[in-house]
C-alpha positions in Angstrom: 166.7 59.9 369.6 167.2 63.3 366.6 165.3 65.9 366.1 165.1 68.4 362.8 162.1 71.0 362.0 161.4 71.0 358.9 158.6 74.1 357.8 155.8 73.1 360.1 156.4 69.6 360.3 157.9 67.8 363.1 160.3 65.0 361.6 161.5 62.4 364.4 164.3 60.5 363.0 164.3 57.0 365.1 163.1 53.4 365.2 159.4 52.2 364.0 156.2 53.2 365.8 155.8 52.0 369.4 153.8 52.3 372.2 155.9 55.5 373.4 156.0 57.0 369.6 153.7 60.4 369.4 150.8 60.7 366.9 152.1 61.6 363.6 152.3 59.9 360.2 155.3 56.7 360.5 156.9 57.0 357.3 159.6 54.7 356.2 162.1 56.0 353.2 163.9 53.7 351.1 167.3 54.0 349.4 169.0 54.3 352.4 166.4 52.7 354.2 165.5 55.2 357.3 162.2 56.0 359.5 161.0 59.0 360.2 157.9 60.5 361.8 155.8 63.9 360.6 153.2 65.1 362.3 149.9 65.3 360.5 147.4 65.6 358.8 148.4 66.5 355.6 148.4 65.5 352.1 151.1 63.0 350.5 152.1 66.1 348.2 152.4 68.5 351.1 154.6 65.4 353.1 156.8 65.4 350.1 157.4 68.9 349.6 158.4 68.8 353.4 160.8 65.9 352.5 162.1 67.9 349.5 161.2 65.1 347.4 160.2 65.3 343.6 156.9 63.6 343.3 157.7 62.1 340.1 160.5 60.7 341.7 158.9 58.2 344.5 156.1 56.2 344.7 153.8 56.6 348.0 152.7 53.4 349.7 150.0 53.4 352.0 149.6 49.6 353.5 149.3 47.7 350.7 147.8 50.8 348.4 149.5 52.6 346.0 148.1 56.3 347.0 148.2 59.8 344.7 149.3 62.9 346.0 146.0 64.0 347.0 145.6 61.5 349.2 144.8 62.5 352.9 147.1 61.2 355.9 146.4 61.3 359.3 148.7 60.6 362.3 148.0 57.1 362.3 148.6 56.3 359.1 152.6 54.4 358.3 153.3 54.8 354.4 156.3 53.7 352.7 157.9 56.1 349.7 159.8 54.0 347.5 162.4 55.9 344.2 160.8 55.3 341.0 163.5 52.8 339.4 163.3 52.8 334.8 165.4 50.5 333.3 166.2 48.2 330.3 168.2 46.8 328.0 170.5 48.6 326.7 
């Protein structure tokens, strides 16, 4: 397992949450797909700041629900971060 430190959060790059995983917010990032675990609790906005992501460029989903940047995440949360994609006929 690879470990990297950013700000005050511990980020663990590795497989999805398992019985051996410690506490933390399980985060699935898309494009490219990767999974990390970040120590909580924290707001969605703080998570995005720790990951150096522009809030307006992503959607954050907890379960089947889109969450706002002021939503509080706890160590037992699983969230997915997807990039916002737009386009149309050109």
